[in-house]
N, C-alpha and C positions, 0 to 999 in steps of 0.2 A: 423396524422403526421409521417413521419421518424426523428426519432432523430437518427440516425447512421448520419445525416448531422452535429450534435455534434461533433462527431467524427473528422470532419476536418479543427475545430479550433483548430491554432498553439499554442500548450503548452510546455512547459519543465517540468523537473517530479526535486523535490527537498525535501527533510529533512526539516521539520522545528519546530523548539527545543524550550525549554524554561524550566523554572524550578518553585518551588515554595516556595525556599528557602532552602530546604535541599535535594531535588530530581529532578532527570530529567526526560524528557520524549521527545516523538519527534514523528512526523508521516510524510506518505509521503501525497505532496503538487503538484497538478498541477492548483493550483490559488495563484500563486506568478507574479505579475508585479510593474512594476517601475511607479510611478504617477508622479513625478518632480523630475528636476534635481539639482536645486539650491534654497534651501536645498532639498537633496537627500530624497526623500519618496518613501519609497514600503508600498505592501498592501497584506495581505496571506488570504484565505480564509479558515476556521476550523471549521465542525459540531461541534455542541452544545452537543456534546454525546461524544466527543472526550476529553481524558485525558488531553493532550495538550492544548487545547481552557481554561479548569480551570487552567494552569500554567499561560501563558501567561494574565488572567484575574486578576489573584492572584498579578505575577511579574514586568507587565506592560513591559516585554520586548519579543522579538523572535528573533530568529537566523535563518536565511535560509543558509544551506546549498548545493551547487549546485550539482548535481549526477552526474559522467560520464555518459557517453553513454556504456564504456566498463565495464558493471557491470552485478550479473544474480539474476534471481530471490530467490536464498538462502540468499542473501544477502540483497534484498528489501523486501522479504517477511517478516519479524516482525513489520518492518516501514508500512508496507501497510496492513497488514491482521491479527495482533496480536495487543489485547491493554497493555500497560504498568500500567493495574492493575493487568495484569496476568504473566505479566513476568518482565525482566530487561533488556531492549533494550540495554541497555549498556556495559553488562557483555562482550561480546565479538566484540566490537568495540574497535576503535582506536578514542581516541576523546580528546579535550584541552576546559578548561574554559575559555570562552572571557571577553571583558571589562563588556558585561553587567550579567556576572556570566552564563550566557544558556550556553549549551556548543557546540563544533564546530567539526562535524564531518569529522575526517580526513583519513577515508578508502572512497576509492571509489567515493570523491567528488574534484572538481577540482578548487574550489571559494567557501568564505564565506560571508554573510551581516548579521550585527550585528545592531538590530532596537528596540528604546524606541518606545513605545505605543503610539502614539498621537489625534488619533480618534479608534473608535468603532461602527461599521453598524449593526445591526440585520438585515438579510436577510431573515427570518423563521428558514429553519433548519439549516444552518450557520452564522455562526459572521465574519465579515470583519477588520481585524484588518490593522490599517494603523499607519503607522510607520516611524519617522525620523533614518537615517542611522548616527548611531556612530562609526562604522567600517568595513571596508572592509579589502577583503583579497586573493591573490590568491596563490590557493596549488598546479596546476600540469598547467603549460603552454600550453602543450602539446593534453591533452585529448579533445575529444570535448564533449558539453554537453548534456547528456541525454534528449532528446524529447516524448511528447506522440505518436505518431506515432509512434518512433523507438519499443518504448517500448510494442503498442498494435500491430504490424506488424513485427517486428522480434522477443523481446524478448517474444510477444506472450503471456506479460500480461493480464490480465484485470483489471476492477475498482474495490475496492474493497466499498461495503455497504457503507459507512460514505463520499464517494469520492461524490463532485458536479457532475461529468462527471457518474456517477452510474445511469444504465437504466433497472437494468434488468440482469446483466451476470450472478446472480446468481439463474440459472435455477431450476424451483421447479422438481424434480424427479417424475413424474407420467406416467400413461400410461403402456404400456408393453402388459400386456392380455396374461402372461403366463401362462401355466399349474401348478394346485397346487401340483403334484410330482414335478417338476423343484422348485417352489418354496421351496418345503420342504427343499430338498437336500440343496437349498442355503442356508439356516439356518444354515446348518452345516459347511458350510464355512467358512475360517478367513474372516475377515472385515481388510482393511489395512488404513493407516489413513498419511495425506500429511505432513510431514516434515515442511513443510511453514509455509502452512497455519492453517493446523489442520482438513481439512474437512477430512471424513470418509467416506469413499470407501465402501456400503453394499451391498454384491454382492445379497440379496434379492432384491434391490430395483431396482439394477443395475444405469444407468445413457441414459436415455430413449432418452433426448433431443440429445444427439449423438450419439446415433444408439446401445447403449450396454445395451441388455431388462434386463428386472429382471431375475435374476437366471444365471447371467455370474459370472465365478468365476474371481476374479482378474488376475490370470497366464493366464487367456485367451483371458483379454484383449486386442487389439492391441498396441503397443508399444509406437507407436505412440498419444495414448489417452493421454490428459490433464487433470489435475484436471479442473470441474467447477466452480471454485473459485477464485483459484490465475492463473491455467495457467501454472505450472511447468507440467513436461512428469511424467510418469509413476513411471519412475526408481527414481523419489524424495519420492518416497510413499515406510513405513515401516510397516510391518506385526502388529498387535494386539493381547495381548494375549487375 
């Protein structure tokens, strides 16, 4: 089976948010779709391990913030590749609280849809929340919405491990066969961390799936090399102490 066929399905990309009565959280979702028009019902899918899933289960509400096409991985990274258990995703973003109490993202979004949960379906790894719309609005009339195809083909983003579309984008760093001397030298080289998703480039391991053999210093990697987890370029990495 060629799972690349899944990437031909048309999706949008959204930030789904909720709250637990005190705290906010949210994550990127491509599983957002309208079910009915009158009354208006929407469905979103969320991985069982996601903190946002816990918040939706507790508060029984969720908000869909529609991302604009003109957005970059710096903004998308924390929402798609980091957990709200580790960082405050709202610390550096403009938002407002909606009618449901859940936050509406104002940065890089063009519309929002607030929902109250009416039904819940367990799909194995994910929960499908079906909600009744209680409010909606337009934030930007001029920007186009971000599609999954644009995200993968133009922004060059990958799928987070908890995403429904994840099929192994995070490749194991195997192979290489470099000699012991080179590897010993690599151990002295500095490691670099992706500022978006936290992936660490280790010269000792290299990145064989993309043609970077073990023992390759970060400085020697081509400038168009991208993070194997989130897809940002070399320039978005920071040296580790």
